[in-house]
C-alpha positions as CSV (number, residue, x, y, z in Angstrom):
1,M,16.5,-28.5,16.6
2,T,16.8,-25.0,14.8
3,E,13.4,-24.1,13.5
4,R,12.9,-24.0,10.2
5,A,12.4,-20.3,8.5
6,T,9.3,-19.4,6.7
7,V,9.4,-18.8,3.5
8,N,7.8,-16.4,1.2
9,R,5.7,-18.7,-0.3
10,E,4.0,-19.6,3.3
11,L,3.5,-15.5,4.1
12,L,2.1,-14.3,1.0
13,L,-1.3,-15.1,2.7
14,P,-1.6,-12.9,5.7
15,Y,0.2,-10.4,3.7
16,L,-3.0,-10.7,0.6
17,V,-6.0,-11.2,3.2
18,P,-6.5,-7.8,4.2
19,Y,-6.1,-6.1,0.4
20,L,-8.7,-8.5,-0.1
21,I,-11.1,-8.7,2.3
22,Y,-10.8,-4.1,1.7
23,V,-10.8,-4.8,-2.2
24,G,-13.5,-7.1,-1.8
25,F,-15.8,-5.2,0.1
26,G,-16.0,-2.3,-2.9
27,F,-18.4,-5.0,-5.0
28,V,-20.6,-5.4,-2.2
29,P,-23.9,-3.8,-3.9
30,E,-25.0,-0.3,-1.8
31,T,-28.3,-2.1,-1.4
32,W,-27.0,-4.1,0.6
33,L,-24.7,-2.7,2.6
34,G,-24.8,1.2,2.9
35,Q,-21.9,3.5,1.6
36,A,-21.0,4.3,5.3
37,E,-21.9,1.3,6.3
38,N,-19.7,-0.4,4.1
39,Y,-16.5,1.4,4.7
40,W,-17.1,1.2,8.4
41,F,-17.2,-2.5,8.0
42,R,-14.3,-2.3,5.7
43,A,-11.9,-0.9,8.2
44,A,-13.6,-3.1,11.4
45,S,-12.5,-6.7,9.3
46,T,-9.3,-5.2,7.9
47,G,-8.1,-3.6,11.1
48,I,-9.3,-7.4,13.0
49,T,-7.5,-9.2,9.9
50,L,-4.2,-7.1,10.5
51,A,-3.7,-7.6,14.0
52,W,-4.4,-11.1,14.1
53,A,-1.4,-11.6,11.1
54,W,0.7,-8.8,12.4
55,R,3.7,-10.7,14.3
56,R,4.2,-12.7,10.8
57,Y,4.7,-9.3,9.2
58,V,8.2,-7.6,8.8
59,S,9.1,-4.6,10.8
60,I,7.6,-1.3,9.9
61,L,10.5,0.6,11.5
62,G,14.3,0.7,9.8
63,P,17.6,1.3,11.4
64,R,17.0,5.4,10.9
65,S,15.1,7.6,13.4
66,W,11.2,6.4,13.1
67,G,10.7,10.5,14.5
68,M,12.4,11.8,11.6
69,S,10.6,9.1,8.7
70,C,7.2,10.2,10.6
71,L,8.1,13.7,9.6
72,V,9.6,13.0,6.3
73,G,6.6,10.8,5.7
74,L,4.2,14.2,6.1
75,G,6.2,15.9,4.0
76,A,6.0,13.3,1.0
77,G,2.6,12.5,1.7
78,T,2.0,16.2,0.9
79,L,3.5,16.3,-2.2
80,G,1.7,12.7,-3.2
81,L,-1.2,14.9,-2.8
82,G,-0.2,16.9,-5.3
83,L,0.9,14.7,-7.7
84,W,-2.7,12.2,-7.4
85,I,-4.6,15.4,-8.0
86,V,-2.5,17.1,-10.9
87,L,-2.2,13.2,-12.8
88,L,-5.9,12.3,-12.0
89,L,-7.6,15.4,-12.0
90,P,-7.6,15.2,-16.1
91,F,-8.5,11.8,-16.4
92,S,-11.5,11.7,-14.2
93,G,-13.3,15.1,-13.8
94,T,-14.8,16.3,-10.8
95,A,-18.0,14.9,-11.5
96,G,-18.9,11.1,-9.1
97,P,-20.5,9.7,-6.8
98,T,-22.4,11.3,-4.0
99,W,-20.8,11.1,-0.4
100,S,-23.0,12.3,2.8
101,A,-21.0,13.4,5.7
102,E,-20.9,10.2,7.3
103,S,-19.7,8.5,4.1
104,T,-16.7,10.9,3.8
105,L,-15.8,10.4,7.5
106,A,-16.1,6.5,7.1
107,R,-13.5,6.8,3.9
108,A,-11.5,8.9,5.5
109,I,-11.1,7.0,8.1
110,A,-10.2,3.8,6.4
111,S,-8.3,5.2,3.8
112,G,-6.0,7.3,6.3
113,F,-5.6,4.9,8.7
114,I,-6.0,1.5,7.3
115,V,-5.5,1.2,3.8
116,P,-1.8,3.0,4.1
117,I,-0.8,-0.2,6.5
118,F,-2.2,-2.6,4.5
119,E,-1.0,-1.2,1.0
120,E,2.2,-0.6,2.2
121,L,2.6,-4.0,3.9
122,V,1.8,-5.7,0.6
123,M,3.3,-3.3,-2.2
124,R,6.5,-2.1,-0.2
125,G,6.7,-5.0,2.3
126,Y,6.1,-7.9,0.9
127,I,6.1,-7.7,-3.7
128,L,9.2,-5.2,-3.7
129,R,11.2,-7.7,-1.4
130,V,10.1,-11.0,-2.7
131,A,10.8,-9.2,-6.6
132,F,14.3,-7.9,-5.2
133,Q,15.0,-11.8,-3.7
134,W,13.8,-13.1,-7.5
135,D,15.8,-10.5,-9.5
136,Q,18.9,-11.1,-7.2
137,A,18.5,-14.7,-8.3
138,R,18.1,-14.0,-11.7
139,V,21.2,-12.0,-12.0
140,A,23.2,-15.1,-10.0
141,G,21.7,-17.4,-12.8
142,A,19.5,-19.6,-10.7
143,D,17.4,-22.3,-12.5
144,D,13.7,-21.3,-11.0
145,P,14.5,-17.9,-9.9
146,L,11.2,-17.6,-8.9
147,G,11.0,-20.6,-6.8
148,E,14.1,-19.6,-5.3
149,A,12.4,-16.7,-4.2
150,L,9.4,-17.9,-3.1
151,D,10.4,-21.2,-2.1
152,R,13.9,-21.1,-0.1
153,R,13.9,-16.9,0.2
154,S,12.5,-15.1,3.4
155,I,11.9,-10.8,2.8
156,N,12.9,-11.1,6.2
157,D,16.3,-11.8,5.5
158,V,16.2,-8.6,3.4
159,A,18.1,-5.6,4.5
160,P,16.0,-2.4,4.9
161,G,16.2,0.0,1.8
162,S,16.9,-2.7,-0.3
163,W,16.3,-2.4,-4.2
164,T,16.7,-3.0,-7.8
165,A,15.1,-1.0,-10.8
166,L,13.1,-4.3,-11.3
167,A,11.9,-4.7,-8.1
168,I,10.8,-1.1,-7.9
169,A,9.0,-1.5,-11.0
170,I,7.3,-4.7,-10.5
171,S,6.0,-3.5,-7.1
172,T,4.9,-0.1,-8.7
173,L,2.8,-2.1,-11.6
174,A,1.1,-4.3,-8.7
175,F,0.0,-0.8,-7.3
176,M,-1.2,0.4,-10.3
177,A,-3.0,-2.7,-11.0
178,G,-5.2,-1.6,-7.9
179,H,-6.5,0.9,-9.1
180,D,-9.1,2.1,-11.7
181,F,-7.4,2.7,-15.7
182,A,-8.2,6.5,-15.3
183,A,-5.7,6.5,-12.1
184,W,-2.6,4.3,-13.7
185,P,-0.2,7.5,-14.4
186,A,-1.1,8.9,-10.6
187,A,-0.6,5.3,-9.4
188,V,2.7,5.1,-10.8
189,A,4.1,8.2,-9.6
190,Y,2.7,7.6,-6.2
191,G,4.3,3.8,-6.3
192,L,7.4,5.1,-7.3
193,L,7.3,8.1,-4.8
194,M,6.4,5.5,-1.5
195,S,9.6,3.2,-3.0
196,G,12.0,6.4,-3.1
197,L,10.9,6.8,0.4
198,W,11.6,2.9,1.3
199,V,15.3,3.1,-0.4
200,L,15.8,6.6,1.3
201,R,14.7,5.9,4.7
202,K,15.1,2.1,5.0
203,D,11.6,1.5,6.2
204,L,8.0,1.1,5.7
205,L,6.8,3.6,8.6
206,S,7.8,6.7,6.6
207,C,5.5,4.9,3.6
208,I,2.8,4.4,6.0
209,I,2.5,7.9,7.1
210,A,3.4,9.1,4.1
211,H,0.6,7.2,2.3
212,G,-2.1,7.9,5.4
213,T,-1.2,11.7,4.8
214,T,-1.9,11.6,1.2
215,N,-5.5,10.1,2.2
216,L,-6.1,12.2,4.6
217,L,-5.4,15.5,2.7
218,L,-7.7,13.5,-0.2
219,A,-10.4,13.3,1.8
220,G,-10.5,16.5,3.2
221,F,-9.8,18.0,-0.8
222,V,-12.5,16.0,-2.0
223,Y,-15.1,17.2,0.7
224,E,-14.2,21.1,0.5
225,T,-14.4,21.1,-3.1
226,G,-16.7,18.3,-4.5
227,H,-14.1,17.0,-6.4
228,T,-15.4,13.0,-5.8
229,G,-13.8,12.0,-9.2
230,L,-10.7,12.0,-7.4
231,W,-12.0,9.2,-5.3
């Protein structure tokens, strides 16, 4: 008997839960969990969840050289840092919460090594691909394009690098919605940059490396300049 393929609706929770865990702990009061402890706990709990669900995820590799994807990701991540600072600074200013050295380190590790994995998996690994399949079904004239994409298709069948303008727009808006209002222009630009990497390199590895590079460089920039409003 042939095993039934896992459809997108069944994949939603494995992709979404790590994101919700990480974001959810941002609402925990500091009187309950200190600033540094919060980020250590976020990194550990989200990392464990990612490891538990890893077999359900699409491959982060593509048909092209993973080494070149890493190099391209490093360059794109550095560019992304510039975009983030230029587009966010006018709306956020420099003032923000005070961060201790331990808090900065904890956030740098969480944002540099955990956030890029679950955000790229959910945004470019899941949402962009489901949106691509929905757009395909819509253009083909399906009676229920969303139902077609969620209940009769799997993102595992999407060829690496596949895209439509609408799919990129939807994933970019989803990425934007996960950030504060002041960061929306920067988040849109960054979401488009990551989508461009997906199209160019045809993998998630380049997006993850770029995202991690940006976040680590931003942590260093904030620590050296005191511009905590950028966080």
